[in-house]
C-alpha positions, 0 to 999 in steps of 0.5 A: 639239260634243257634244249633251247627249243624246250625252254621257249615259253608256251606263248612263243611256241603258239606264235611259231606254230601259227606263223608257220601254218603248222597248227592249222594245217589239217595234213600235219594234224593228221600226220600226213605229208603236204602235197609236193606237186607245187614244189616239183612243178613251179620251179620249171615254170619260167617267164618267156622273153616275149616282147611285142610292140615294145611290151613284154608279155606275161607268158610262161613256159613249163619245160624240162629241157632247154631244147623243149623250152626253145621249142615252146618259145618259138611255137608260142611266139609265132602265135601271140605275135599274130594275136597282138597285131590283130585281135588284142594286145592283152594276152594275159598271164598264160602258161605253155606246158611242153609235154615230155617224150613218153608221156601220154597225150592228155586227151587219153586221160580225158577219154579214160575219165569219160569211159570210167564215168560211162561204166559207172566206175567213178564217184557219181558227183564226179561222173556228173562232170563228164558232159562238161569234159565231153563238150570241150573235147567235141568243140576242139574236134569240131574246130580242127576236123573241118576240111578247110583245104578243099584238097582231097589229097589232104586226109587229116583225120582227127584221130590220126593226128590227135597225138600231135595236136596241142589243146587248152587245159581248162576246167575239169581238163586242167584238174585231170591233167594235174592228177595225171602229172602227179602220178607221172602219167602211169596208166594204171596209177591214173586209173586207180586214182580216178576210181578212188577220186572224190570231187573235193580231191579233184578240186584241190589241184590248183597249180594253174590258178594264177594263170588266165589260160593254160596250153599243152603242147605235145613233145618235140618230135610228136609232129614228125612221128604223125607225118611219118605214120601218115606216109607209112599208112599210105604205102601199106595199102594192100590193093596196090602193086609194087609200081603203084606203091612207088608212085604213091611214095613219090606223091606222098613225098611231094605233098609231105610239106603241104601236110606239114604246113597244114597240121602246123596251122591247125596246131597253132590255131589251137593256141590262137583259139585258147588265148583269144577265147580267154582274153576277149569278149568274142562269142564262141562262134566268133572265136571259131571264125577267127581261129578258122581264118588263122588256120586257113592261111596255112592251108595248101594253095591258099591265096591269102596275100602275104610273103610269109605265114605270119603275114598271111595269118595277120591278113586273114585274121584282120579281115575276119575281125572287120567282118565281125565288126561290120556285123555288129555295126551294120551301116545305116541306110539314108 
């Protein structure tokens, strides 16, 4: 006895195959499983309830817990409000990814890629993109590693705080992040994948193609761990005695709030840079100047007017916008 499916005409079978994409899907033809990355990633992406000046913003949050989502919304909300009030109301379609505890920071994956490229262990065409990634990383470090505080007590060395710092996921960096995510950030699996990777295989990763910009935020708690490590390192100095160590501890506890505020300004500054760079026509130098003004408002003893960090940031960025406009349109002398 024939089943219902076996009784269908050949023309109808052809229509069903074409309609579902099975006939033309190379992965199915080869008997392979279609990638499940999109099905696993996208359900955790939800639009954030950001409303600025009565306008809803198209910014989504990727988070695996409600606590992480609230953390991401609070962080991103503070930044985009300043952007909307000072630079542009068009923040575009954005995605903020909240890292999970135990996942390596994306910059470690990027450094692995660069090391493998340098050692000749990548596909040559893939290794040729190493300068592109290195240029992006150098720019992030250059913007963040500037000592804007002018305070000798504020030792915010980039490598010491990098795991607490967010970063934009763009270009090849966005592709590498997706690769690492697919391998659940397992170091050995990521390295093996990179060694066997072809340029076409890297390019097929397109989870972020519908977004104007993508921003990675380290897991909640990564910031506090960096602060604790900075203080612990200061207390481990071998050339100071017991009483000196007590004195250092007292000083560090006093300046901890300053360090926290400065690093938070840097972290928010990265997101500020990401959105402004993606959504405006400002040059790279102008974006850096605007980002510097934003971060400056968070530096210890900064005299920018305003009763809150938001007010100080708005004042500083508006002043920088005016400066850019004045340079572009200098007053004419009669």
